[in-house]
C-alpha positions as CSV (number, residue, x, y, z in Angstrom):
1,M,0.1,0.0,-0.2
2,S,3.0,2.2,-0.7
3,D,0.7,4.5,-2.6
4,A,-2.3,4.5,-0.1
5,V,-3.5,7.7,1.0
6,D,-3.3,8.3,4.8
7,V,-7.0,8.1,5.6
8,L,-10.3,8.2,3.8
9,Y,-13.2,9.3,5.3
10,A,-16.3,7.1,3.7
11,N,-19.8,6.6,4.0
12,A,-20.6,10.3,3.9
13,R,-23.1,12.6,1.9
14,V,-20.5,15.4,0.9
15,A,-21.2,18.6,0.2
16,T,-18.0,20.0,-1.4
17,L,-19.2,23.7,-2.4
18,A,-16.5,23.7,-5.6
19,D,-19.9,24.4,-7.6
20,G,-23.5,24.9,-6.1
21,Y,-23.7,22.6,-3.1
22,G,-21.4,20.1,-4.8
23,I,-23.0,17.1,-3.8
24,I,-22.1,13.5,-3.6
25,D,-24.5,11.5,-2.2
26,D,-22.5,8.3,-1.5
27,G,-19.0,9.6,-1.0
28,A,-15.6,9.8,1.0
29,V,-12.5,12.2,1.1
30,A,-9.1,10.9,0.9
31,V,-6.0,12.9,2.8
32,R,-2.3,12.6,2.6
33,A,-0.2,14.8,4.8
34,G,-2.8,17.1,6.1
35,R,-4.1,17.8,2.5
36,I,-7.5,16.2,0.1
37,A,-6.0,13.7,-2.2
38,W,-9.2,12.8,-3.4
39,V,-13.4,13.6,-3.4
40,G,-15.8,11.5,-5.0
41,P,-17.9,8.6,-5.0
42,R,-17.4,5.9,-2.5
43,A,-17.1,3.3,-4.8
44,E,-14.4,5.1,-6.6
45,A,-12.0,5.8,-3.6
46,P,-8.7,5.0,-3.4
47,P,-6.7,2.7,-1.1
48,A,-6.6,4.1,1.8
49,S,-3.9,3.2,5.3
50,S,-6.8,3.5,7.6
51,T,-10.6,4.1,7.0
52,H,-12.9,6.2,9.2
53,D,-16.7,5.8,8.6
54,C,-19.2,8.8,8.9
55,G,-21.9,6.9,9.6
56,G,-23.9,8.4,6.5
57,M,-23.4,11.8,7.8
58,W,-22.9,15.0,6.0
59,L,-19.2,16.4,5.3
60,T,-18.8,20.5,4.4
61,P,-15.6,22.6,4.5
62,G,-14.3,23.2,7.8
63,L,-15.9,26.6,8.8
64,V,-14.2,30.1,8.6
65,D,-15.2,32.8,11.0
66,C,-13.9,35.7,9.0
67,H,-14.4,38.5,11.7
68,T,-14.1,38.5,15.0
69,H,-13.2,41.0,18.1
70,V,-13.1,37.5,20.3
71,V,-10.1,38.1,22.2
72,H,-11.2,41.0,24.2
73,A,-11.6,41.6,28.5
74,G,-14.6,42.9,30.1
75,N,-18.2,43.1,29.1
76,R,-21.1,45.8,28.3
77,S,-24.3,44.5,28.9
78,D,-24.7,47.6,31.0
79,E,-24.3,49.6,27.1
80,W,-26.8,47.1,26.0
81,E,-29.1,48.0,28.5
82,A,-29.0,51.6,28.0
83,R,-29.5,51.3,24.6
84,L,-32.6,49.6,25.4
85,N,-33.5,52.8,27.4
86,G,-33.0,55.0,24.6
87,A,-29.1,55.6,24.0
88,T,-27.8,55.4,20.9
89,Y,-24.5,53.5,19.9
90,E,-22.9,56.7,19.1
91,D,-24.1,58.5,22.3
92,I,-22.6,55.9,24.3
93,A,-19.2,56.0,22.4
94,R,-19.1,60.0,23.1
95,A,-19.5,59.6,26.4
96,G,-16.9,57.3,27.2
97,G,-17.9,54.2,26.6
98,G,-18.3,52.0,23.9
99,I,-15.1,50.6,22.4
100,M,-13.2,52.5,25.0
101,S,-14.8,50.7,28.0
102,T,-13.1,47.6,26.6
103,V,-10.4,49.1,25.5
104,R,-9.9,50.1,29.6
105,A,-10.5,46.8,30.7
106,T,-8.1,44.9,28.2
107,R,-5.5,47.0,29.1
108,A,-5.7,46.1,32.8
109,A,-5.9,42.6,32.1
110,S,-2.7,40.5,32.2
111,E,-1.5,38.3,29.1
112,D,-3.0,34.9,30.4
113,E,-5.8,36.7,32.0
114,L,-6.7,37.9,28.4
115,L,-6.1,34.4,27.2
116,Q,-8.5,32.7,29.9
117,A,-11.1,35.3,29.3
118,S,-11.0,34.6,25.5
119,L,-11.1,30.6,25.2
120,P,-14.8,29.9,26.3
121,R,-15.8,32.3,23.6
122,I,-13.4,30.5,21.2
123,R,-14.0,27.1,22.3
124,A,-17.9,27.4,21.4
125,L,-17.3,28.7,17.9
126,L,-14.9,25.3,17.7
127,A,-18.1,23.5,18.6
128,E,-20.0,24.3,16.1
129,G,-17.2,23.4,13.0
130,V,-15.1,26.4,12.6
131,T,-11.5,25.4,11.5
132,T,-10.2,28.8,10.7
133,L,-10.8,31.8,13.0
134,E,-9.8,35.9,12.2
135,I,-9.0,37.6,15.6
136,K,-8.6,40.9,15.4
137,S,-6.6,43.4,17.9
138,G,-7.9,47.0,18.4
139,Y,-8.8,47.1,22.3
140,G,-5.2,48.0,23.1
141,L,-4.7,51.1,21.0
142,D,-0.9,51.2,22.6
143,L,2.0,49.1,21.5
144,D,2.3,47.1,24.6
145,A,-1.6,46.5,24.9
146,E,-2.2,45.9,21.4
147,A,0.9,43.4,20.5
148,K,-0.4,41.8,24.0
149,M,-3.7,41.4,22.2
150,L,-1.8,39.7,18.8
151,R,0.1,37.2,21.1
152,V,-2.8,35.9,22.6
153,A,-4.2,35.6,19.2
154,R,-1.4,33.1,18.2
155,R,-1.7,31.4,21.4
156,V,-4.9,30.4,20.8
157,G,-3.9,29.0,17.5
158,E,-0.9,27.0,19.4
159,L,-3.5,25.5,22.5
160,L,-6.6,24.8,20.2
161,P,-7.1,23.1,17.3
162,V,-7.9,26.3,15.0
163,D,-5.8,28.2,12.3
164,V,-6.2,31.6,13.6
165,R,-5.2,34.8,11.1
166,T,-4.5,38.0,13.3
167,T,-5.4,41.2,11.7
168,F,-4.4,44.5,13.3
169,L,-6.8,46.9,14.1
170,G,-5.1,49.5,15.9
171,A,-7.3,52.5,14.0
172,H,-10.3,51.3,15.8
173,A,-10.9,53.8,18.3
174,L,-9.2,57.1,19.6
175,P,-7.4,56.5,22.9
176,P,-8.2,58.8,25.8
177,E,-4.3,59.9,26.0
178,Y,-4.8,61.6,21.6
179,A,-8.0,62.9,23.0
180,G,-8.8,66.0,20.3
181,R,-5.4,64.7,18.4
182,A,-6.6,62.2,15.9
183,D,-3.9,63.0,13.3
184,D,-1.1,62.5,15.9
185,Y,-2.2,59.1,16.7
186,I,-2.6,58.2,13.1
187,D,1.3,59.4,13.1
188,M,2.1,57.2,15.6
189,L,0.3,54.4,14.8
190,C,1.9,54.4,11.0
191,G,5.6,55.2,12.3
192,D,5.8,53.5,15.0
193,M,2.9,50.7,16.3
194,L,2.1,49.0,13.2
195,P,5.7,48.7,11.5
196,A,6.9,47.1,15.2
197,L,3.9,44.8,15.7
198,A,4.7,43.3,11.8
199,A,8.3,43.3,12.7
200,Q,7.6,40.9,15.3
201,G,5.4,38.7,13.0
202,L,2.0,39.2,14.5
203,V,0.1,41.1,11.8
204,D,-1.6,39.3,8.7
205,A,-3.7,41.9,7.9
206,V,-4.6,45.3,8.8
207,D,-7.8,46.7,9.4
208,A,-9.5,50.1,10.1
209,F,-12.8,52.0,11.7
210,C,-13.7,54.3,8.7
211,E,-16.7,56.3,10.7
212,R,-17.9,59.3,11.8
213,I,-16.8,58.1,15.3
214,G,-13.9,56.3,14.0
215,F,-11.3,57.2,11.4
216,S,-11.4,59.6,8.2
217,H,-11.4,58.5,5.0
218,D,-7.9,60.3,4.6
219,Q,-7.0,58.8,7.9
220,T,-7.5,55.5,7.0
221,A,-5.8,55.8,3.6
222,R,-2.4,56.8,5.6
223,V,-2.5,53.4,7.4
224,F,-3.4,51.6,4.1
225,D,-0.5,53.1,2.5
226,V,1.9,51.8,5.4
227,A,0.0,48.5,5.2
228,R,1.0,48.3,1.8
229,R,4.6,49.3,2.1
230,L,4.5,46.7,4.4
231,G,3.2,44.0,2.2
232,L,0.2,43.3,4.4
233,P,-3.2,43.0,2.8
234,V,-6.0,45.7,4.0
235,K,-9.5,45.1,5.3
236,L,-12.0,47.9,6.6
237,H,-15.2,48.1,8.7
238,A,-17.0,50.3,6.1
239,E,-20.6,52.0,5.8
240,Q,-21.8,50.8,8.9
241,L,-23.5,54.0,10.8
242,S,-23.0,56.3,7.3
243,D,-21.5,56.3,4.3
244,Q,-17.8,57.5,4.4
245,G,-16.9,56.0,0.8
246,G,-15.1,53.3,2.9
247,A,-16.1,50.3,0.9
248,A,-14.4,52.1,-2.6
249,L,-11.6,53.5,-0.7
250,V,-10.7,49.6,0.5
251,A,-11.1,48.1,-2.9
252,Q,-8.5,51.0,-4.8
253,Y,-6.3,49.2,-2.1
254,G,-7.3,45.8,-3.8
255,G,-8.7,44.9,-0.1
256,L,-9.8,41.5,1.0
257,S,-12.6,42.7,2.1
258,A,-15.2,45.6,3.1
259,D,-17.4,44.6,6.2
260,H,-21.1,45.4,7.8
261,L,-21.7,47.9,4.9
262,E,-25.3,48.6,5.3
263,W,-24.9,52.2,4.2
264,L,-23.0,51.1,0.9
265,S,-23.6,53.1,-2.3
266,E,-24.0,51.9,-5.8
267,E,-20.5,53.4,-5.9
268,G,-19.1,51.3,-3.5
269,V,-20.4,48.4,-4.9
270,A,-18.7,49.0,-8.1
271,A,-15.7,49.3,-6.9
272,M,-15.6,46.5,-4.7
273,A,-16.9,44.7,-8.1
274,R,-14.0,45.8,-10.2
275,A,-11.5,44.9,-7.3
276,G,-13.1,41.5,-5.9
277,T,-13.4,42.8,-2.8
278,V,-15.6,40.6,-0.3
279,A,-18.4,41.7,1.2
280,V,-18.4,40.6,4.9
281,L,-22.0,40.4,6.2
282,L,-22.3,40.8,9.9
283,P,-25.9,40.2,10.8
284,G,-25.2,39.7,14.7
285,A,-24.5,43.7,14.7
286,Y,-27.6,44.5,13.1
287,Y,-29.9,42.3,15.3
288,F,-28.1,43.6,18.4
289,L,-28.2,47.2,17.5
290,R,-31.7,46.9,16.1
291,E,-30.7,48.5,12.8
292,T,-33.0,48.6,10.1
293,R,-31.3,49.8,6.9
294,M,-30.2,46.2,5.2
295,P,-27.0,46.2,3.3
296,P,-27.6,46.0,-0.7
297,L,-27.8,42.9,-1.1
298,A,-29.7,42.9,-4.5
299,Q,-27.0,45.1,-6.1
300,L,-24.4,43.3,-4.7
301,R,-25.7,39.8,-6.3
302,A,-26.3,41.8,-9.7
303,A,-22.6,42.8,-9.3
304,G,-21.3,39.6,-8.6
305,V,-19.7,41.1,-5.6
306,P,-18.7,37.7,-3.0
307,L,-20.5,37.4,-0.2
308,A,-19.4,36.2,3.3
309,V,-21.3,36.0,6.6
310,A,-19.3,36.2,10.1
311,T,-20.1,36.4,14.2
312,D,-18.3,40.0,14.4
313,C,-18.1,38.3,18.0
314,N,-17.2,41.8,20.1
315,P,-18.9,42.7,23.7
316,G,-20.5,45.6,22.6
317,T,-22.4,45.2,19.7
318,S,-22.6,41.5,18.3
319,P,-21.7,39.2,21.4
320,M,-22.2,35.9,19.5
321,T,-20.2,32.8,19.6
322,S,-22.3,31.3,17.5
323,L,-21.8,31.3,13.5
324,L,-24.7,28.6,12.8
325,L,-26.7,31.5,14.5
326,A,-24.9,33.8,12.0
327,L,-26.4,31.7,9.2
328,N,-29.7,31.7,10.4
329,M,-29.6,35.5,11.0
330,A,-28.5,36.3,7.1
331,C,-31.1,34.1,6.0
332,T,-33.9,35.0,7.9
333,L,-33.1,39.0,8.4
334,W,-31.9,39.5,4.8
335,R,-33.3,36.7,2.8
336,L,-30.2,34.9,2.0
337,T,-30.5,31.8,0.5
338,P,-29.2,29.2,2.6
339,L,-26.6,28.2,-0.2
340,E,-25.4,31.6,0.1
341,A,-25.2,31.9,3.7
342,L,-23.3,28.3,3.7
343,R,-20.9,29.6,1.0
344,G,-20.5,32.8,3.1
345,V,-18.8,30.9,6.0
346,T,-17.0,28.6,3.7
347,V,-15.5,29.4,0.3
348,N,-16.2,33.6,0.6
349,A,-15.0,33.6,4.2
350,A,-11.8,31.9,3.3
351,R,-11.6,34.2,0.3
352,A,-12.1,37.6,2.4
353,L,-8.8,36.2,4.5
354,G,-6.7,36.1,1.5
355,L,-6.8,32.3,2.1
356,S,-7.2,29.7,-1.8
357,D,-6.1,26.9,0.1
358,R,-9.6,26.0,2.1
359,G,-13.5,26.4,1.6
360,T,-14.1,24.0,-0.3
361,L,-13.5,20.0,-0.6
362,E,-11.3,19.6,-3.7
363,A,-8.3,17.8,-4.2
364,G,-4.9,19.8,-3.1
365,K,-6.8,21.9,-0.7
366,R,-6.4,21.6,3.0
367,A,-8.1,18.7,4.7
368,D,-10.4,20.8,6.9
369,F,-13.9,19.9,7.0
370,A,-17.0,18.9,9.8
371,L,-19.1,16.2,10.3
372,W,-23.0,16.8,10.8
373,D,-26.0,15.0,11.6
374,I,-28.6,16.9,9.2
375,A,-30.9,15.6,6.4
376,R,-29.6,18.6,4.3
377,P,-27.3,21.0,3.9
378,A,-29.7,23.9,4.3
379,D,-30.1,22.6,7.9
380,L,-26.9,24.5,8.9
381,A,-28.9,27.7,8.6
382,Y,-32.2,26.3,9.3
383,A,-32.6,25.7,13.2
384,I,-32.1,28.1,15.9
385,G,-29.6,27.3,18.6
386,A,-29.3,23.9,17.6
387,N,-25.4,22.3,17.0
388,P,-25.5,19.2,14.8
389,C,-21.4,19.3,14.6
390,R,-20.5,15.6,15.6
391,G,-16.7,15.8,14.4
392,V,-14.3,18.0,12.6
393,V,-11.1,16.9,10.5
394,R,-8.0,20.1,11.0
395,A,-5.5,19.3,8.8
396,G,-6.4,15.7,8.1
397,V,-6.5,14.7,12.0
398,W,-10.3,13.6,13.5
399,R,-10.8,15.1,16.3
400,D,-14.5,15.0,18.2
401,R,-16.5,18.3,18.8
402,V,-14.9,20.7,20.9
403,S,-16.6,21.3,24.4
C-alpha cells in the first residue's frame, strides 16, 4: 500500500461547495499529509492506510469565521441596557463608553487573564465546526496592549485546534491620551506601532474603522499606505453607520474585504466588484443594535460581489459565539439563501482572509472539514440554537467536537 492515502473518510454525504452545494450522495474524502488527495463517490475511492466511517452523515468544508473581536476583556451589558432605555451607540461612544470601555478592561488584563477570558468564546465557535478563525486587535490602542492582544491570538492557535489569522485594528478608536489629536495618533500608529508589530510577525492583515466615530477617509488611507509598504493586505469596517466612502477606498487598495456595509452606495458596490473585494455581512451587529437599514444585497448580487458571513463576536455590538446563528440571521433577516449563507462561511469567508487553500472540498486543499448530523445542508442555517456538529477534521486529523 505504498501509494495508499493516509485516511479515507467514507460513508458520507459530501457537500464540496466547489459548484453550488456540490453534493456527492455516497461519497468519500481521501487525505494525504494534511491535504485532500481525492474526493468522489465511495465506490471509486483509492486505497487507504485507514478508514473513518462517517456513518452516512454530511461532510462540508470546515467553517471560517472571517471577522471577530473575540479576544477581549470585560463586559458591556450595561451599555446594551442603556440602548434599550433610549441611548444610541454613538451617544455611548461619545460619553466614553463603547469601544473605550473594552479598551480599559483589556489594557488592565494580563496576557494570561486575557487568554483565559477569551478561550470559552473561542471553544464555543470551534464546537460548531469552525476550523479557521480571524482575530482582530483594536482594544489596546497602544503598542504594548496591541502586541498583548495579538500574542494571545497567536497562542489560541497553538492551544486549540484552529488556524488563527491575526488582523491589526489599531485604527479602531481614538485612545483617551490622544483626545482631540486624531492625526497625531495616526502618525504614531503609522510610524511606530504598525511597523513594530509587523516586525514581530504578529500581523497577517490590517483593518480600520472608517466612520464618523472612528477615523476619516484620509486617515484610513494613511494606514493603508503603510500596510502596503509592509506587504500586508487590508480590509475595512465600512459603511456601518454612515456612508464614508470606505468600501471604495479599501477596493482602491485591492482590499480583501469590506465589512458591515449597511450604508453602502452604488459606487461602493461597483468599486468592490472591480477589485474582487468580498462583502462580509455581519447580521449579529445588525440584530443587536436593532438596525433597520439592510446592506444592498440585490446590488451586491447583481454586481457579482462575493458574500461572506461572520459573527463579528465582540462585547459591545455582537456578543455572539455561534456562526450557525449568524447563518440563520443572514437568511431570516436579509433573505440570503441557505446556499449563499453556507458559501459565506466557507468559500467566500476564506477568500475574505486571502486564503485560497480552503473553503471547498477539492483535491489539493487543506483537509479541513466538519461532520454534521443533518438531513440536508440547508439545515445548518435552519434550526435556531441547534448544533449538529459531530466532529471536525483539521489538517487531516479527526477530533470529536470541541466542548
